Every structure is written in C-alpha cells, then in structure tokens.
C-alpha positions as a Markdown table, in Angstrom:
| # | Residue | x | y | z |
|---|---|---|---|---|
| 1 | Unk | -10.9 | -3.5 | -6.2 |
| 2 | Unk | -9.2 | -6.6 | -5.0 |
| 3 | Unk | -5.7 | -5.9 | -3.6 |
| 4 | Unk | -3.2 | -8.4 | -2.3 |
| 5 | Unk | -0.6 | -7.8 | 0.4 |
| 6 | Unk | 2.6 | -5.7 | 0.2 |
| 7 | Unk | 6.2 | -6.6 | 1.1 |
| 8 | Unk | 7.4 | -4.5 | 4.0 |
| 9 | Unk | 10.4 | -4.5 | 6.4 |
| 10 | Unk | 11.7 | -2.3 | 9.3 |
| 11 | Unk | 14.3 | -0.1 | 7.8 |
| 12 | Unk | 17.2 | 0.7 | 10.2 |
| 13 | Unk | 18.2 | 3.8 | 8.2 |
| 14 | Unk | 14.7 | 5.3 | 7.8 |
| 15 | Unk | 13.8 | 4.2 | 11.4 |
| 16 | Unk | 10.4 | 3.0 | 10.4 |
| 17 | Unk | 8.6 | 0.2 | 8.6 |
| 18 | Unk | 8.8 | 0.7 | 4.8 |
| 19 | Unk | 7.6 | -0.8 | 1.6 |
| 20 | Unk | 10.3 | -2.8 | -0.3 |
| 21 | Unk | 11.2 | -3.1 | -3.9 |
| 22 | Unk | 12.6 | -6.3 | -5.5 |
| 23 | Unk | 16.1 | -6.0 | -7.0 |
| 24 | Unk | 18.4 | -8.6 | -8.7 |
| 25 | Unk | 21.6 | -8.9 | -6.6 |
| 26 | Unk | 24.1 | -11.5 | -7.6 |
| 27 | Unk | 21.4 | -13.4 | -9.5 |
| 28 | Unk | 19.1 | -13.5 | -6.5 |
| 29 | Unk | 15.9 | -11.4 | -6.0 |
| 30 | Unk | 16.4 | -9.3 | -2.9 |
| 31 | Unk | 14.3 | -6.6 | -1.2 |
| 32 | Unk | 15.4 | -3.0 | -0.9 |
| 33 | Unk | 14.0 | 0.0 | 1.0 |
| 34 | Unk | 12.0 | 2.2 | -1.5 |
| 35 | Unk | 13.4 | 5.3 | 0.3 |
| 36 | Unk | 17.1 | 4.7 | 0.9 |
| 37 | Unk | 18.0 | 1.4 | -1.0 |
| 38 | Unk | 18.9 | -0.5 | 2.2 |
| 39 | Unk | 19.3 | -4.2 | 1.3 |
| 40 | Unk | 17.2 | -6.4 | 3.6 |
| 41 | Unk | 17.9 | -10.0 | 4.7 |
| 42 | Unk | 15.0 | -12.3 | 3.6 |
| 43 | Unk | 14.0 | -13.0 | 7.2 |
| 44 | Unk | 13.3 | -9.3 | 7.7 |
| 45 | Unk | 10.5 | -9.2 | 5.1 |
| 46 | Unk | 6.9 | -9.4 | 6.2 |
| 47 | Unk | 3.6 | -8.9 | 4.4 |
| 48 | Unk | 1.2 | -6.1 | 5.1 |
| 49 | Unk | -2.5 | -5.7 | 4.2 |
| 50 | Unk | -3.6 | -2.5 | 2.4 |
| 51 | Unk | -5.0 | -1.0 | 5.7 |
| 52 | Unk | -1.6 | -1.6 | 7.3 |
| 53 | Unk | 0.2 | 0.1 | 4.4 |
| 54 | Unk | -2.1 | 3.1 | 4.7 |
| 55 | Unk | -1.3 | 3.3 | 8.5 |
| 56 | Unk | 2.4 | 3.3 | 7.5 |
| 57 | Unk | 1.8 | 6.6 | 5.7 |
| 58 | Unk | 1.5 | 5.4 | 2.1 |
| 59 | Unk | -1.2 | 6.0 | -0.4 |
| 60 | Unk | -2.8 | 3.3 | -2.5 |
| 61 | Unk | -4.7 | 4.8 | -5.5 |
| 62 | Unk | -8.2 | 3.3 | -5.8 |
| 63 | Unk | -8.3 | 1.8 | -2.4 |
| 64 | Unk | -10.9 | 3.1 | 0.1 |
| 65 | Unk | -10.2 | 1.9 | 3.6 |
| 66 | Unk | -13.7 | 2.8 | 4.6 |
| 67 | Unk | -16.1 | 1.7 | 1.9 |
| 68 | Unk | -19.4 | 3.5 | 1.8 |
| 69 | Unk | -22.8 | 2.7 | 0.4 |
| 70 | Unk | -23.1 | 6.4 | -0.5 |
| 71 | Unk | -20.5 | 6.4 | -3.3 |
| 72 | Unk | -21.1 | 6.9 | -7.0 |
| 73 | Unk | -24.1 | 8.6 | -8.6 |
| 74 | Unk | -26.5 | 7.4 | -5.9 |
| 75 | Unk | -24.4 | 9.2 | -3.3 |
| 76 | Unk | -24.3 | 12.3 | -5.4 |
| 77 | Unk | -20.6 | 12.2 | -6.1 |
| 78 | Unk | -20.8 | 11.9 | -9.9 |
| 79 | Unk | -22.5 | 15.2 | -10.5 |
| 80 | Unk | -25.8 | 13.7 | -11.7 |
| 81 | Unk | -28.8 | 15.0 | -9.8 |
| 82 | Unk | -30.9 | 12.2 | -8.5 |
| 83 | Unk | -34.7 | 12.5 | -8.5 |
| 84 | Unk | -36.3 | 13.1 | -5.1 |
| 85 | Unk | -38.4 | 10.2 | -3.7 |
C-alpha cells in the first residue's frame, strides 16, 4: 500500500502533536485539530510520514510499519495449510 504524508501540528490545547483536518474558514482552507477543533496558523503545519503518525499514537488501517516476508498464505496467516517441503 502506497501512502503519502499526513498534515500535523503541535496543538496547544491537547499538549501534543496531532493530525489536522481541513476546514473552510472565511473562504480559506485552514487546518483544525481533529480532537479539539483548535484552528492552526498555516506556518504551524508540518507533514508526517506514516511511521511518524503511528508514533504519535494513531492507527492507519492497512499500513504495516514492519513489513514481513512471512505474511499471507505462505506465512500461514490465511488459514490454508501449506505442504511440507
């Protein structure tokens, strides 16, 4: 799965880095905290890679931060028994 980066900012109310959501404010797109709706100034916004977002405590469905070659049926995770070599 190819993921891009995520908009984040340090929220003064939540006292931690948070993901942001875009909102239309006076005909301008602005970023808000996804937890408390704090409105950020544009210079406060930064971009975070998926691993950084996971480290912030968020979950990204379908993203595995430690890919393994033992996934899928060959790894025995699909429930199909593989023949012994």
